[in-house]
Each structure stands twice: as C-alpha cells, then as structure tokens.
N, C-alpha and C positions, 0 to 999 in steps of 0.2 A: 929399269923396273919391268918385271913381267907384266903382260897385259892383264888388266882387271876385267872380269866379265860377271855381271849380276843377272841371275836368273830370277824372274818375277812371274807372278800370276796376273789375273785380271786386275787392272788398276782400279776399276770401279769398286771392287769388293775386297781386295786383298790388303787388309790393314798391315799384316806382317811384311808384305812386299814393300809397302810404303816405308815402313820402319827400316828396312834394309837399304832403301834407295836414298833416303834423305841424308844420312851421314856422308855418303860418297859425294853427293852434290855440294853439300855445305863445306866439305873439306877441299873442294876444288879439284878432285881427282878425275882424270879421264877414265872412262869405263864404257864397255859395251853393254847395252841392255838386251836381254833375250826374254821375250814374253812367251810363256807356255801356259795358255789359259786352262782353267778348270773346265770340266766337261759336263754337259748335260744339265738338266733342271735341278739336280741336287748339288752340283758344284763339287764333284769328286775329283781328286787328282788324276790326270791323264797318264797313260803309259809313258808319254814323253817326259813328264815330270818325274815319275818313278825311275825311269832309266837314268836320268841326269842326277837326281838327288837320292841318296841312299835312305834318307829319312822319309822320302815321299812327299816332302813339303818344300815350300819356297818361303822366303828368299834363300838363294844359295849364291855365295860369292866364290868365284874361281879366280885364283891368283897364281898363274903358272900351274904347278902340280898341286897346290894347296886348295882344299875345299873347306869352306866355312858355312855351316848350314843353319845358323840361328841368328835372328835379327840383332839381339843384344851382343852376341859374340862378334857379329859383323861390325857393329858400332864401335866396340872396344878395339877391334883390329884397325879400323880406320883412324881412331883416335891415336893409336900408336904410330901408324904410318905418317900422319900429319899432326903432330902435337901443336904446331903453330895455329891450327884451326880452333884450338881451345874448346873442344867439344865437351870437356868436363870443366867445372869451375876451377880456377887456380888456387883458391883458398881451401885448405884441408877440410875444415868443418863443413863448408858448403858442398864440397865434392863428396863427402861421406853421405850427406843428406840426398844429394842428387842421385847417387848410386842406390840409396835405399828406396827412393820413390820410383826410380826406373825399374828396379827389381820387383817392387810391389805391383806395378802395372804389368810387367812382363809375365808374372805368374798368377795374377789374381783377376778379380772383377769378371768372373765367368757369367754372372747374371746379366750384366750390361752387354757383354759380347754376344750372348745368345739372343736377348730381346731386341738389341739394337745393332744388327750387323752393319758394317760400313757399306754405304752405297752413296758415293759422292755425286752420282748423276741425278738422284731424286730431288724433286723440289721439297723444301721444308714443309713439314706438317707436324701436328701435335700427336704423339703416340702415348696412349694411356698405358702405364706400367704398374706392376705390383710392388709390394713393400720391399722385397728383396732387391729389386733393381733400384728403387728409391734410396735404399740404404747405401748401395754402392755408389750411386751418383753423389750422395751427400759426402761420402768419404773422398771421392775424387775432387769435389769442389773444395773440401777442407784442405787437401794437399795443395791445390793451386793457391788458395788464399795464404796458407802458411809460407809456402816457398816465395811467393811474390812479396809478402810482407817482410820476411826476414832476409831474403837473398836477392830480390829482383830489382833493386834500386838502379842498377846499371843499364837497364834496357826494358824491353816489353815482355820478356819471356820469364820462365820460372826462376832462373838464376841470372837474370840480366840479359846477357847475350844468348843467342840460340845455341842449344846443346843437346846432348843425348837424352836428357830428361824430357825435353820438348819433342824429340823424335818419338819417344815412347807414348806420349800423350797426344800427338798430332791426330791420329785416327779417331781418338775420343772427341777431340774438338769438332771433327766433321760429323760424328754421330750426334753430338748435342745440338748442332745446327740442323741437321736433317730431321731429327725427331722432336724438335721444338722444346728442348729442355729449358726450364725456367732458370735464368742465370742472374746473379747479382752483377754489379758494375765491374768488379775485378775479373770475374769469370768471363763476362761478355767481352771485355777488352782483350783478354787473353785469346779467346776464340777468334776474335777479329784479327789479332796480330798473326796468329797461325795462318789464317786464310789469306792474309795480305802478302805472305811470303811469295816471291816469284817462283820458288820451287814448288810450293803447293798449288799455285795457279797453273803452272805447267802440268803437274800431275793430273789435276782435275780436268783440264782441257783435253789432255790425251785420253783420259777415261771416257769422256763424252764422245770421243770419236770411235771407241770400241764398239764392235757389233755384237759381242757375246752377251747373252742374257742368262741369268741363273734365277729360275722361278722362285726358289725359296727366299731369296733376298728381295726380289721385286714385290713379293706378296705381303711383306710385313706391313701391318696396319690396314690392309685392304680386306674387306668382307668377302 
C-alpha cells in the first residue's frame, strides 16, 4: 500500500483536522502527520497550505498520487480501506441514520461553529450565547439522545462502537466542555466518553504543546 500522509492544521483549533485524523487512528492505519499551522492572529491559511491543498483547506489525505481534501470524504475512504474497523454501523437502518447525522454535522450548525470555535487548550468556562446558538445546541443534544437511545446499546458512543458519526461530533464535544454547555446525563456521559478516548487524549496533549496562538479564538468570551 502506498504511504498515507495526512496534512493538518493547528491541533488546538482545527476541528476539521481532528475529523480527518480520528478515522485513520481508529482504523489502525499507519500514516505520516504533517502540520501546516494557520498564520497570524486571524488564523488564515498559509501559503504552505495553499500550495499543498488546492482547496486551501485542511485536512488533506495523500495516498500515493491520490488527494482527498474533505474530512467526511477522508472518513469514507478510510472506512473502505479498513472495513473491519466498522466505522459505519453494520445494520442498514442504523448506518443510514449515522450517515444522515454525519452529513448534518458536516454541513450545518454554523452558529455553534462561529460562537464556539474549537480550542482544546482553554480551561472550561461558561459562555453566554444567543438564541440561534441555543437552538443549534438543542438540535445537537437531540441527535445525541436519539442515536444513543435507539442505536447506542452496544457501547458508549452514538451507535455503540466508535465510528464516523462520533468523528463528526467529537470537536463539538470539546466545544461543549470548553464553553460550559449545560448537559443532561446522556450528553454528559457521551462527552466524557469522547474525551476518555486515548486518541482524543493524545490529540489534546499534542495541542497543548503547540506554540501557535490565534487571537480570535483565544479572545472568545473575554472582555
């Protein structure tokens, strides 16, 4: 198999990089990580990112001559490379729901993304948010509750075992912990399970060792 190489941005802030990284780790694939940090206080893509990625974004998975430049596409590709990793549920109906909620997370929740940028280095605090963010948070919590209730009996995650749906929501779990979102028992247990993963602990530890700071993310909630 040709060498796999994953291009990511700052671990502290890049939720999409985390989404590209987790499937590779959980599938047990060997790959090289290349970190190309965003630049300056605004966190814009660097020339190095734009040179490597035609979209100007990360993550980017390189597999020989193949380039895959979207986190959900990367996850799907990894699932095909390693079907035994069971990144999608084996049961058809559960798999359809998992794909639906993954796509909803992938394309939606812009208010949460804007108001609550991922920053896994910050100590938790309560962030006051407006009604649009509150509505999106409520929808996310409803997704978690429904998936856990209907499909999660086999484990701690949305569909039992860890899979692509959890990959999509893992950065949200970090946001909810960082910004002090009020959680019911089901959601709190899910957020705790995400953070207890060795892969997540490794990502956060590596993020804490990064020296890069992006002002607009560090300033959230500070007067």
